[in-house]
VOVONU-639518 format. One record per residue: residue number from 1; residue in one letter; chain; x, y, z of N, C-alpha, C in turn. Coordinates in nm, 4 decimals. Layout:
BEGIN
SITE     k   r   c      neast     nnorth        nup     caeast    canorth       caup      ceast     cnorth        cup
SITE   NUM   a   A          X          Y          Z          X          Y          Z          X          Y          Z
...
***
This chain:
BEGIN
SITE     k   r   c      neast     nnorth        nup     caeast    canorth       caup      ceast     cnorth        cup
SITE     1   m   A    13.6356    10.3510    10.2197    13.5932    10.5142    10.2211    13.5571    10.5433    10.3583
SITE     2   t   A    13.6171    10.6590    10.4270    13.5603    10.6916    10.5586    13.4416    10.7700    10.5382
SITE     3   s   A    13.3913    10.7841    10.6578    13.2553    10.8682    10.6946    13.2853    11.0229    10.6969
SITE     4   e   A    13.4133    11.0550    10.6975    13.4699    11.1973    10.6996    13.4188    11.2770    10.5864
SITE     5   g   A    13.3492    11.3947    10.6116    13.2853    11.4684    10.5269    13.1745    11.4161    10.4832
SITE     6   t   A    13.1101    11.3341    10.5515    12.9752    11.2905    10.4848    12.8756    11.2773    10.6178
SITE     7   w   A    12.7642    11.2661    10.5987    12.6653    11.2608    10.7082    12.6564    11.1297    10.7717
SITE     8   s   A    12.7097    11.0349    10.6894    12.6816    10.8972    10.7261    12.7868    10.8627    10.8183
SITE     9   s   A    12.7572    10.7613    10.9271    12.8265    10.6943    11.0032    12.7861    10.5537    11.0271
SITE    10   p   A    12.8650    10.4698    11.1028    12.8056    10.3287    11.1257    12.6677    10.3289    11.1915
SITE    11   g   A    12.6666    10.4344    11.2812    12.5295    10.4365    11.3676    12.4197    10.4887    11.2909
SITE    12   t   A    12.4272    10.5694    11.1974    12.3172    10.6599    11.1282    12.2073    10.5521    11.0854
SITE    13   p   A    12.2224    10.4520    11.0305    12.0812    10.3595    11.0222    12.0261    10.3439    11.1264
SITE    14   y   A    12.0976    10.3166    11.2383    12.0134    10.2693    11.3736    11.9446    10.3768    11.4119
SITE    15   l   A    12.0154    10.5134    11.4063    11.9607    10.6506    11.4564    11.8021    10.6619    11.3597
SITE    16   l   A    11.8253    10.6467    11.2369    11.7022    10.6581    11.1586    11.6137    10.5520    11.1955
SITE    17   a   A    11.6585    10.4490    11.2253    11.5585    10.3463    11.2782    11.4832    10.3880    11.3775
SITE    18   a   A    11.5413    10.4238    11.4756    11.5103    10.4747    11.6137    11.4130    10.5881    11.5839
SITE    19   l   A    11.4291    10.6959    11.5070    11.3382    10.8231    11.4616    11.2118    10.7512    11.3995
SITE    20   r   A    11.2262    10.6548    11.3105    11.1073    10.5967    11.2485    11.0249    10.5183    11.3337
SITE    21   i   A    11.0822    10.4446    11.4370    10.9766    10.3838    11.5131    10.9102    10.4731    11.6156
SITE    22   g   A    10.9740    10.5965    11.6661    10.9382    10.6845    11.7220    10.8253    10.7769    11.6574
SITE    23   y   A    10.8442    10.7917    11.5504    10.7541    10.8560    11.4591    10.6107    10.7651    11.4329
SITE    24   g   A    10.6327    10.6307    11.4156    10.5365    10.5366    11.4000    10.4441    10.5255    11.5410
SITE    25   v   A    10.5177    10.5485    11.6444    10.4529    10.5640    11.7989    10.3570    10.6941    11.7971
SITE    26   l   A    10.4021    10.8034    11.7388    10.3540    10.9541    11.7707    10.2195    10.9172    11.6562
SITE    27   w   A    10.2388    10.8683    11.5307    10.1156    10.8692    11.4625     9.9954    10.7690    11.5258
SITE    28   l   A    10.0554    10.6666    11.5724     9.9605    10.5620    11.6252     9.8844    10.6469    11.7755
SITE    29   q   A     9.9726    10.7215    11.8418     9.8956    10.7958    11.9575     9.8035    10.8957    11.8940
SITE    30   q   A     9.8131    10.9446    11.7952     9.7382    11.0537    11.7280     9.6119    10.9857    11.7031
SITE    31   t   A     9.6116    10.8772    11.6786     9.4834    10.7804    11.6321     9.3828    10.7751    11.7586
SITE    32   t   A     9.4331    10.7691    11.9069     9.3778    10.7572    12.0131     9.2445    10.8538    12.0400
SITE    33   w   A     9.2414    10.9766    11.9848     9.1252    11.0484    11.9904     9.0458    11.0757    11.8666
SITE    34   k   A     9.0627    11.0085    11.7771     8.9739    10.9863    11.6602     8.8702    10.8610    11.6842
SITE    35   v   A     8.7547    10.8952    11.7528     8.6881    10.7960    11.7992     8.5545    10.7657    11.7294
SITE    36   p   A     8.5490    10.6527    11.6543     8.4194    10.6165    11.5879     8.3289    10.5960    11.7034
SITE    37   p   A     8.1847    10.5990    11.6552     8.1395    10.6065    11.5316     8.1239    10.7367    11.4713
SITE    38   d   A     8.1159    10.8409    11.5448     8.0770    10.9793    11.4742     8.2040    11.0747    11.4852
SITE    39   f   A     8.3186    11.0369    11.5496     8.4426    11.1029    11.5624     8.4107    11.2399    11.5980
SITE    40   g   A     8.3448    11.2621    11.6954     8.3154    11.3933    11.7793     8.1997    11.4841    11.6999
SITE    41   m   A     8.1299    11.4321    11.5837     8.0497    11.5145    11.5216     7.9309    11.5590    11.5979
SITE    42   q   A     7.8738    11.4604    11.6611     7.7608    11.5136    11.7310     7.8042    11.6217    11.8595
SITE    43   s   A     7.8829    11.5971    11.9266     7.9554    11.6894    12.0169     8.0200    11.8274    11.9795
SITE    44   g   A     8.0767    11.8175    11.8548     8.1487    11.9438    11.7937     8.2838    11.9187    11.8602
SITE    45   s   A     8.3284    11.8084    11.8816     8.4738    11.7954    11.9628     8.5649    11.6916    11.8607
SITE    46   g   A     8.6704    11.6543    11.8826     8.7599    11.5644    11.8441     8.7982    11.6032    11.6981
SITE    47   l   A     8.7792    11.4895    11.6162     8.8384    11.5283    11.4752     8.7505    11.6196    11.4053
SITE    48   y   A     8.6170    11.6047    11.4435     8.5073    11.6840    11.3835     8.5480    11.8318    11.3985
SITE    49   y   A     8.5579    11.8598    11.5361     8.6305    12.0087    11.5677     8.7373    12.0499    11.4896
SITE    50   w   A     8.8453    11.9919    11.4806     8.9742    12.0231    11.3991     8.9405    12.0406    11.2485
SITE    51   t   A     8.8704    11.9368    11.2118     8.8349    11.9394    11.0517     8.7617    12.0782    11.0211
SITE    52   s   A     8.6514    12.1218    11.1163     8.5824    12.2304    11.1016     8.6661    12.3519    11.1029
SITE    53   e   A     8.7799    12.3471    11.1941     8.8726    12.4668    11.2128     8.9577    12.4774    11.0897
SITE    54   m   A     8.9789    12.3828    11.0037     9.0213    12.3996    10.8738     8.9743    12.4858    10.7877
SITE    55   v   A     8.8456    12.4838    10.7985     8.7578    12.6052    10.7154     8.7994    12.7395    10.7470
SITE    56   k   A     8.8209    12.7660    10.8850     8.8553    12.8997    10.9168     8.9913    12.9381    10.9214
SITE    57   y   A     9.0947    12.8472    10.9190     9.2314    12.8754    10.9151     9.3216    12.8200    10.8054
SITE    58   s   A     9.2534    12.7512    10.6855     9.3483    12.7086    10.5875     9.3909    12.8344    10.5412
SITE    59   f   A     9.5275    12.8220    10.4936     9.5850    12.9634    10.4024     9.5833    12.9247    10.2665
SITE    60   l   A     9.5340    12.8179    10.2037     9.4914    12.7990    10.0737     9.3360    12.7944    10.0504
SITE    61   p   A     9.2897    12.8789     9.9677     9.1366    12.8789     9.9510     9.1026    12.7391     9.8918
SITE    62   p   A     9.1558    12.7026     9.8007     9.0947    12.5814     9.7385     9.1074    12.4681     9.8349
SITE    63   h   A     9.1986    12.4522     9.9516     9.1959    12.3802    10.0434     9.0958    12.3864    10.1477
SITE    64   r   A     9.0486    12.5193    10.1734     8.9566    12.5406    10.2639     8.7992    12.5138    10.1764
SITE    65   l   A     8.8026    12.5231    10.0414     8.6669    12.5177     9.9780     8.6461    12.3526     9.9744
SITE    66   f   A     8.7491    12.2938     9.9651     8.7474    12.1426     9.9675     8.7164    12.0928    10.0737
SITE    67   v   A     8.7437    12.1476    10.1995     8.7106    12.0708    10.3416     8.5512    12.1263    10.3460
SITE    68   e   A     8.5272    12.2498    10.3208     8.4121    12.3013    10.3396     8.2844    12.2331    10.2634
SITE    69   f   A     8.3277    12.1907    10.1370     8.2084    12.1641    10.0427     8.2145    12.0134    10.0188
SITE    70   v   A     8.3290    11.9248    10.0503     8.3415    11.7871    10.0181     8.3785    11.7166    10.1483
SITE    71   v   A     8.4635    11.7530    10.2239     8.4998    11.6743    10.3514     8.3777    11.6941    10.4472
SITE    72   l   A     8.3459    11.8090    10.4814     8.2495    11.7988    10.5804     8.1169    11.7525    10.5621
SITE    73   p   A     8.0762    11.7627    10.4168     7.9453    11.7052    10.4178     7.9359    11.5421    10.4241
SITE    74   h   A     8.0693    11.4919    10.3978     8.0868    11.3443    10.3832     8.1965    11.3162    10.5023
SITE    75   f   A     8.1756    11.3968    10.6098     8.2685    11.3710    10.7208     8.2882    11.2430    10.7760
SITE    76   i   A     8.1906    11.1495    10.8005     8.2077    11.0354    10.8329     8.2983    10.9368    10.7516
SITE    77   l   A     8.3027    10.9416    10.6130     8.3756    10.8655    10.5177     8.5275    10.9327    10.5424
SITE    78   f   A     8.5259    11.0637    10.5418     8.6814    11.1087    10.5369     8.7294    11.0813    10.7020
SITE    79   a   A     8.6542    11.0729    10.7938     8.7017    11.0543    10.9279     8.7735    10.9165    10.9527
SITE    80   w   A     8.6775    10.8037    10.8717     8.7321    10.6630    10.8713     8.8483    10.6518    10.7788
SITE    81   l   A     8.8543    10.7335    10.6791     8.9853    10.7459    10.5786     9.1083    10.7922    10.6574
SITE    82   t   A     9.0653    10.9046    10.7449     9.1792    10.9733    10.8268     9.2453    10.8583    10.9380
SITE    83   l   A     9.1483    10.8170    11.0066     9.1737    10.7030    11.1161     9.2735    10.5818    11.0557
SITE    84   l   A     9.2233    10.5245    10.9457     9.2848    10.4101    10.8861     9.4153    10.4475    10.8086
SITE    85   t   A     9.4362    10.5571    10.7527     9.5516    10.6259    10.7155     9.6409    10.6422    10.8207
SITE    86   e   A     9.5979    10.7139    10.9300     9.7185    10.7251    11.0458     9.7328    10.5923    11.1221
SITE    87   l   A     9.6544    10.5089    11.1094     9.6865    10.3718    11.1622     9.7998    10.3112    11.0824
SITE    88   f   A     9.7753    10.3110    10.9390     9.8664    10.2614    10.8591     9.9833    10.3009    10.8644
SITE    89   i   A    10.0060    10.4483    10.8919    10.1368    10.5316    10.8879    10.2082    10.4739    10.9993
SITE    90   g   A    10.1291    10.4707    11.1020    10.1843    10.4390    11.2447    10.2490    10.3015    11.2526
SITE    91   v   A    10.1498    10.2109    11.2094    10.2188    10.0709    11.1809    10.3183    10.0534    11.0861
SITE    92   s   A    10.3227    10.1140    11.0007    10.4180    10.1019    10.8701    10.5778    10.1508    10.9568
SITE    93   q   A    10.5664    10.2667    11.0262    10.6883    10.3071    11.0681    10.7267    10.2393    11.1723
SITE    94   l   A    10.6321    10.2054    11.2740    10.6591    10.1334    11.3801    10.7515     9.9988    11.3473
SITE    95   l   A    10.6800     9.9211    11.2642    10.7207     9.7980    11.2245    10.8266     9.7817    11.1064
SITE    96   g   A    10.8281     9.8825    11.0454    10.9260     9.9000    10.9193    10.8767     9.8503    10.8134
SITE    97   v   A    10.7450     9.8223    10.7777    10.7080     9.7548    10.6599    10.6128     9.8447    10.5644
SITE    98   l   A    10.6664     9.8351    10.4398    10.6263     9.9386    10.3566    10.6517    10.0735    10.3891
SITE    99   s   A    10.7549    10.0883    10.4351    10.7900    10.2068    10.5343    10.7920    10.3347    10.4503
SITE   100   r   A    10.8385    10.3284    10.3187    10.8459    10.4411    10.2272    10.6793    10.4890    10.1952
SITE   101   l   A    10.6062    10.3868    10.1608    10.4507    10.4038    10.1316    10.4148    10.4865    10.2433
SITE   102   g   A    10.4402    10.4224    10.3855    10.3747    10.4853    10.4870    10.4512    10.6316    10.5054
SITE   103   a   A    10.5610    10.6563    10.4760    10.5981    10.8083    10.4572    10.5440    10.8644    10.3866
SITE   104   l   A    10.5126    10.8337    10.2525    10.4417    10.9092    10.1530    10.3176    10.9429    10.2054
SITE   105   a   A    10.2378    10.8474    10.2799    10.1003    10.8768    10.3142    10.1219    10.9873    10.4504
SITE   106   a   A    10.2466    10.9979    10.5137    10.2649    11.0696    10.6105    10.2846    11.2258    10.5716
SITE   107   v   A    10.3459    11.2248    10.4481    10.4033    11.3591    10.3749    10.2402    11.4110    10.3606
SITE   108   a   A    10.1553    11.3313    10.2956    10.0373    11.4079    10.2548     9.9472    11.4388    10.3609
SITE   109   m   A     9.9407    11.3551    10.4593     9.8701    11.3974    10.6018     9.9329    11.5193    10.6440
SITE   110   s   A    10.0548    11.5311    10.6654    10.1280    11.6428    10.7250    10.0912    11.7720    10.6469
SITE   111   a   A    10.1136    11.7524    10.5090    10.1172    11.8767    10.4344     9.9505    11.9328    10.4504
SITE   112   n   A     9.8413    11.8264    10.4662     9.7076    11.8759    10.4917     9.7042    11.9344    10.6195
SITE   113   l   A     9.7725    11.8951    10.7244     9.7507    11.9552    10.8544     9.8207    12.1031    10.8397
SITE   114   l   A     9.9511    12.1139    10.7805    10.0101    12.2336    10.7921     9.9359    12.3240    10.7192
SITE   115   i   A     9.8769    12.2971    10.5943     9.7972    12.3980    10.5344     9.6714    12.4265    10.5917
SITE   116   g   A     9.6032    12.3354    10.6752     9.4759    12.3645    10.7267     9.4810    12.4138    10.8577
SITE   117   l   A     9.5940    12.4026    10.9275     9.5983    12.4253    11.0693     9.7140    12.5204    11.1134
SITE   118   a   A     9.8130    12.5466    11.0283     9.9166    12.6219    11.0764     9.9052    12.7682    11.1331
SITE   119   r   A     9.7821    12.8239    11.0736     9.7587    12.9674    11.1096     9.6592    12.9360    11.2401
SITE   120   h   A     9.6133    12.8507    11.3021     9.5328    12.8313    11.4088     9.6033    12.8670    11.5234
SITE   121   p   A     9.5238    12.9643    11.6000     9.5981    13.0431    11.7265     9.6424    12.9510    11.8316
SITE   122   s   A     9.5941    12.8141    11.8374     9.6382    12.7366    11.9581     9.7170    12.6149    11.8931
SITE   123   e   A     9.7682    12.6187    11.7749     9.8393    12.5253    11.7370    10.0084    12.6005    11.7123
SITE   124   w   A    10.0804    12.5118    11.7058    10.2465    12.5471    11.6813    10.2710    12.5081    11.5365
SITE   125   p   A    10.2710    12.5788    11.4334    10.2976    12.5359    11.2997    10.4196    12.4496    11.2733
SITE   126   w   A    10.5234    12.4686    11.3643    10.6611    12.4124    11.3477    10.6422    12.2527    11.3737
SITE   127   a   A    10.5454    12.2150    11.4388    10.5205    12.0882    11.4711    10.4899    12.0216    11.3347
SITE   128   y   A    10.3717    12.0808    11.2498    10.3463    12.0362    11.1203    10.4698    12.0237    11.0231
SITE   129   i   A    10.5386    12.1171    11.0377    10.6616    12.1168    10.9507    10.7527    12.0023    10.9963
SITE   130   m   A    10.7848    11.9629    11.1243    10.8677    11.8590    11.1683    10.7971    11.7187    11.1204
SITE   131   l   A    10.6600    11.7079    11.1186    10.5878    11.6022    11.0738    10.6171    11.5790    10.9300
SITE   132   l   A    10.6246    11.6974    10.8733    10.6464    11.6822    10.7067    10.7940    11.6430    10.6814
SITE   133   g   A    10.8728    11.7115    10.7784    11.0129    11.6603    10.7552    11.0302    11.5163    10.7826
SITE   134   y   A    11.0129    11.4881    10.8808    11.0355    11.3212    10.9005    10.9803    11.2436    10.7910
SITE   135   g   A    10.8554    11.2850    10.7563    10.8010    11.1837    10.6401    10.8757    11.2248    10.5186
SITE   136   l   A    10.9295    11.3218    10.4886    11.0200    11.3532    10.3694    11.1580    11.2629    10.3730
SITE   137   l   A    11.2118    11.2650    10.4962    11.3239    11.2172    10.5391    11.3191    11.0659    10.5103
SITE   138   f   A    11.2177    10.9894    10.5754    11.1696    10.8536    10.5506    11.1440    10.8062    10.4148
SITE   139   l   A    11.0794    10.9059    10.3395    11.0529    10.8765    10.2142    11.1879    10.8560    10.1169
SITE   140   g   A    11.2776    10.9691    10.1482    11.3967    10.9676    10.0685    11.4878    10.8444    10.1108
SITE   141   t   A    11.4659    10.7717    10.2202    11.5719    10.6595    10.2353    11.4787    10.5381    10.2518
SITE   142   h   A    11.5466    10.4270    10.2989    11.4782    10.2914    10.2978    11.4750    10.2606    10.4417
SITE   143   p   A    11.3761    10.3427    10.5267    11.4140    10.3318    10.6749    11.3690    10.2001    10.7433
SITE   144   g   A    11.2892    10.1233    10.6899    11.2412     9.9789    10.7211    11.3490     9.8786    10.7142
SITE   145   r   A    11.4496     9.8931    10.6302    11.5485     9.8060    10.5955    11.6466     9.7724    10.7034
SITE   146   v   A    11.6491     9.8749    10.8203    11.6998     9.8483    10.9299    11.6212     9.8527    11.0473
SITE   147   l   A    11.6284     9.7254    11.1269    11.5309     9.7045    11.2409    11.3864     9.7190    11.2009
SITE   148   g   A    11.3504     9.6574    11.0563    11.2114     9.6485    11.0205    11.2111     9.5404    10.9357
SITE   149   l   A    11.0654     9.5292    10.9045    11.0173     9.3929    10.8413    11.0585     9.4350    10.6730
SITE   150   d   A    11.0816     9.5487    10.6414    11.1187     9.5773    10.4989    11.2265     9.5012    10.4690
SITE   151   r   A    11.3171     9.4759    10.5606    11.4520     9.4092    10.5335    11.4275     9.2620    10.4738
SITE   152   l   A    11.3471     9.2013    10.5299    11.3161     9.0635    10.4913    11.2400     9.0837    10.3710
SITE   153   l   A    11.1410     9.1501    10.3733    11.0465     9.1802    10.2246    11.1420     9.1959    10.1139
SITE   154   n   A    11.2388     9.3024    10.1247    11.3238     9.3420    10.0305    11.4039     9.2199     9.9714
SITE   155   r   A    11.4584     9.1588    10.0867    11.5434     9.0327    10.0536    11.4662     8.9442     9.9782
SITE   156   r   A    11.3287     8.9015    10.0117    11.2406     8.8036     9.9517    11.2327     8.8526     9.7924
SITE   157   l   A    11.2114     9.0033     9.7818    11.1659     9.0341     9.6550    11.3038     9.0511     9.5501
SITE   158   s   A    11.4255     9.0703     9.5935    11.5215     9.0667     9.5355    11.5973     8.9493     9.4923
SITE   159   g   A    11.5348     8.8405     9.5422    11.5827     8.7027     9.4933    11.5665     8.6667     9.3525
SITE   160   p   A    11.6512     8.5877     9.3217    11.6367     8.5528     9.1578    11.4901     8.5149     9.1099
SITE   161   a   A    11.4012     8.4435     9.1843    11.2692     8.3959     9.1159    11.1758     8.5342     9.0999
SITE   162   l   A    11.1868     8.6372     9.1897    11.1082     8.7663     9.1731    11.1670     8.8569     9.1139
SITE   163   a   A    11.3050     8.8985     9.1291    11.3601     9.0367     9.1057    11.3317     9.0967     8.9820
SITE   164   s   A    11.2970     8.9992     8.8533    11.2683     9.0685     8.7300    11.1172     9.0985     8.7301
SITE   165   r   A    11.0265     9.0767     8.8050    10.8939     9.0872     8.8110    10.8693     9.2326     8.8300
SITE   166   p   A    10.7931     9.2802     8.7446    10.7524     9.4520     8.7739    10.6621     9.4743     8.8859
SITE   167   w   A    10.6116     9.3988     8.9533    10.5371     9.4053     9.1024    10.6356     9.4043     9.1799
SITE   168   a   A    10.7321     9.3065     9.1846    10.8141     9.2839     9.2683    10.8945     9.4246     9.2885
SITE   169   k   A    10.9370     9.4797     9.1794    11.0224     9.6087     9.1757    10.9538     9.7117     9.2238
SITE   170   a   A    10.8194     9.7256     9.1970    10.7186     9.8268     9.2466    10.7247     9.8229     9.4059
SITE   171   v   A    10.7096     9.6958     9.4627    10.6644     9.6654     9.5901    10.8229     9.7025     9.6743
SITE   172   g   A    10.9213     9.6750     9.6041    11.0683     9.7190     9.6663    11.0959     9.8446     9.6646
SITE   173   l   A    11.0364     9.9331     9.5690    11.0630    10.0844     9.5943    10.9726    10.1406     9.7172
SITE   174   l   A    10.8619    10.0595     9.7612    10.7977    10.1074     9.8659    10.8435    10.0615    10.0207
SITE   175   t   A    10.9321     9.9829    10.0073    11.0075     9.9368    10.1270    11.1330    10.0229    10.1684
***
């Protein structure tokens, strides 16, 4: 079968791998300004500033209330969760390991950013839409199976010794 009339071509998997790797680098770069131990809380800068801005600009009232009454009172916990989640997304996409799980986390983080900051006057909402779109693209494919560690992991999990085990099937879905 030819690739005429489809989106697929022999180079498509490698293009997706290059996009996945770039997406991973983007998420890793974004962790560099989320600085422990207080993540900007004392100075009112960094992650604390942007989290506080969600209270002003979130376009969904339940989201705004959650940030105001749950996240900000427990900011350090949520800041660490944010940093560790973004590190996981970045590493998973860069190395192509558990890349669909990383994409799912990216979709959640991107949706949070879109809801909380799309109306901010200093932000470009299309950036959040693109972050969300790339996450959905990688969630819907197996991006780490080309130029990624998911290829090795999937090969191991689909072998005769493990293929029938429920946990191996579950992990296989995440690759």
